[in-house]
C-alpha positions as CSV (number, residue, x, y, z in Angstrom):
1,M,118.5,55.2,-115.0
2,C,115.7,56.7,-112.9
3,A,115.0,59.2,-115.6
4,Q,114.5,56.4,-118.1
5,F,111.8,54.9,-115.9
6,N,110.1,58.2,-115.5
7,T,109.9,58.6,-119.3
8,I,108.4,55.1,-119.7
9,D,105.9,55.8,-116.9
10,F,104.9,59.0,-118.6
11,M,104.4,57.3,-121.9
12,I,102.2,54.5,-120.4
13,Q,100.0,57.0,-118.6
14,R,98.9,58.7,-121.8
15,V,95.6,57.3,-123.1
16,Q,96.7,57.5,-126.7
17,T,99.5,55.0,-125.9
18,I,96.8,52.6,-124.7
19,Y,94.9,53.1,-127.9
20,L,97.9,52.5,-130.0
21,V,99.0,49.4,-128.1
22,V,95.6,47.8,-128.6
23,A,95.6,48.9,-132.2
24,A,99.1,47.2,-132.7
25,V,97.8,44.0,-131.1
26,L,94.8,44.0,-133.4
27,L,97.0,44.6,-136.4
28,A,99.3,41.7,-135.4
29,L,96.4,39.2,-135.0
30,P,95.9,38.5,-138.8
31,M,99.6,37.7,-139.1
32,M,100.0,35.7,-135.9
33,L,96.9,33.6,-136.0
34,R,96.8,31.0,-138.8
35,M,93.2,31.8,-139.8
36,P,91.9,32.8,-143.2
37,L,90.5,36.3,-143.7
38,F,87.8,34.9,-145.9
39,S,86.7,31.6,-147.4
40,L,85.1,31.3,-150.8
41,T,83.5,27.9,-150.9
42,V,82.8,26.1,-154.2
43,P,81.6,22.6,-154.8
44,D,85.2,21.3,-155.2
45,G,86.6,23.0,-152.1
46,A,87.4,26.4,-150.6
47,Y,89.6,29.4,-151.5
48,Q,91.0,30.9,-148.4
49,L,92.9,34.2,-148.1
50,Y,95.8,34.3,-145.6
51,P,97.9,37.4,-145.3
52,A,100.6,35.9,-147.7
53,S,98.6,33.8,-150.1
54,V,95.3,32.5,-151.4
55,V,95.0,28.8,-150.8
56,F,92.7,26.3,-152.5
57,N,92.3,23.0,-150.6
58,G,95.7,23.4,-149.0
59,V,97.5,24.4,-152.3
60,E,98.7,28.0,-152.8
61,V,97.0,29.5,-155.8
62,M,98.1,33.1,-155.5
63,Q,100.6,35.1,-153.5
64,T,99.2,38.1,-151.7
65,I,102.4,39.9,-150.7
66,A,100.6,43.3,-151.0
67,V,98.2,42.2,-148.2
68,L,101.0,41.1,-146.0
69,A,103.1,44.2,-146.7
70,S,100.2,46.7,-146.0
71,I,99.4,45.2,-142.6
72,T,103.0,44.9,-141.7
73,I,103.7,48.5,-142.6
74,A,100.6,49.6,-140.6
75,L,101.8,47.6,-137.6
76,L,105.4,49.0,-137.8
77,L,104.1,52.5,-138.1
78,V,101.9,52.2,-135.1
79,V,104.7,50.7,-133.0
80,Y,107.1,53.4,-134.1
81,A,104.4,56.1,-133.3
82,I,104.2,54.8,-129.8
83,M,107.9,55.4,-129.4
84,Q,107.6,59.0,-130.8
85,F,105.5,60.3,-127.9
86,K,107.7,63.3,-127.4
87,N,107.2,64.6,-130.9
88,R,103.4,64.8,-131.1
89,S,103.1,66.3,-134.6
90,F,105.3,63.5,-136.1
91,Q,103.4,60.9,-134.1
92,V,100.1,62.2,-135.6
93,N,101.6,61.9,-139.1
94,L,102.8,58.4,-138.5
95,I,99.4,57.3,-137.3
96,K,97.7,58.9,-140.4
97,V,100.0,57.0,-142.7
98,S,99.3,53.8,-140.7
99,I,95.5,54.4,-141.1
100,L,96.1,54.8,-144.9
101,S,98.0,51.5,-144.9
102,Q,95.2,49.8,-142.9
103,L,92.7,51.0,-145.5
104,V,95.0,49.7,-148.3
105,F,95.0,46.3,-146.4
106,L,91.2,46.2,-146.4
107,V,91.0,47.2,-150.1
108,M,93.5,44.5,-151.0
109,V,91.6,41.9,-149.1
110,F,88.5,42.6,-151.2
111,Y,90.6,42.8,-154.3
112,Y,91.9,39.3,-153.8
113,L,88.3,38.2,-152.9
114,D,87.3,39.4,-156.4
115,K,90.3,37.6,-157.9
116,A,89.4,34.4,-156.1
117,K,85.9,34.7,-157.5
118,E,87.2,35.0,-161.0
119,V,89.4,31.9,-160.6
120,A,86.5,30.1,-159.0
121,S,84.0,31.1,-161.7
122,A,86.3,29.5,-164.3
123,Q,86.0,26.2,-162.5
124,L,82.3,26.4,-161.6
125,L,79.3,24.9,-163.3
126,V,76.7,27.3,-164.6
127,D,74.2,26.5,-161.7
128,A,76.8,26.5,-158.9
129,V,77.0,29.6,-156.7
130,P,80.1,30.2,-154.4
131,T,79.5,31.1,-150.8
132,I,81.6,33.6,-149.0
133,S,82.3,33.7,-145.3
134,Y,84.4,36.4,-143.7
135,S,86.6,35.9,-140.7
136,P,86.1,37.9,-137.5
137,L,89.8,38.8,-138.0
138,L,88.7,41.1,-140.8
139,S,87.2,43.4,-138.2
140,A,90.5,43.8,-136.4
141,P,91.9,46.5,-138.8
142,V,88.6,48.3,-138.7
143,V,88.8,48.6,-134.9
144,A,92.5,49.5,-135.2
145,I,91.5,52.4,-137.5
146,F,89.0,53.6,-135.0
147,L,91.5,53.3,-132.1
148,S,94.1,55.2,-134.2
149,M,91.7,58.0,-134.8
150,L,91.0,58.2,-131.1
151,A,94.7,58.3,-130.5
152,I,95.0,61.2,-132.9
153,R,92.3,63.0,-131.1
154,S,94.0,62.5,-127.7
155,I,97.3,63.6,-129.1
156,K,95.8,66.8,-130.4
157,K,94.2,67.4,-127.0
158,D,97.6,67.0,-125.3
159,E,99.1,69.4,-127.8
160,A,96.4,72.0,-127.1
161,L,97.0,71.5,-123.3
162,V,100.7,72.1,-123.7
163,R,100.1,75.2,-125.8
164,S,97.7,76.6,-123.3
165,A,100.2,76.0,-120.5
166,D,102.9,77.7,-122.6
167,R,100.7,80.8,-123.0
168,L,100.2,81.0,-119.2
169,R,104.0,81.3,-118.6
């Protein structure tokens, strides 16, 4: 039982674990908070993107399962990478795939923004111009990508330190 606590203490002491925990929290925010990622305001109302759907005046217009799936996959990969602290090369690969999933999330958000614009343009008058407002939650995956890259950098430094210690033996 004492060895288990030592392993957990070692994992928490590593700076990359802190980076990954903060990244995981940031990735969970869009799913946990019931705030839209963007709002496209037209004269009749507003289109709002949530991780699972696009909503117009409270009525679901489109399902956005790809957005929800990409952010969920990224979150699960980061959490699993935290647990894989003993296998550094596998941990780096997990984080890289998570970064790719986070990028897919961002691309999908802007894809659905474009789709919402198309739907809105069919309803708009010729003179009306929709206004777009982005949520601060949209910056969370960007910061998570940055933190993931810092974690990769720290993991590679740890690996280099372990290799140099092995050469001294």
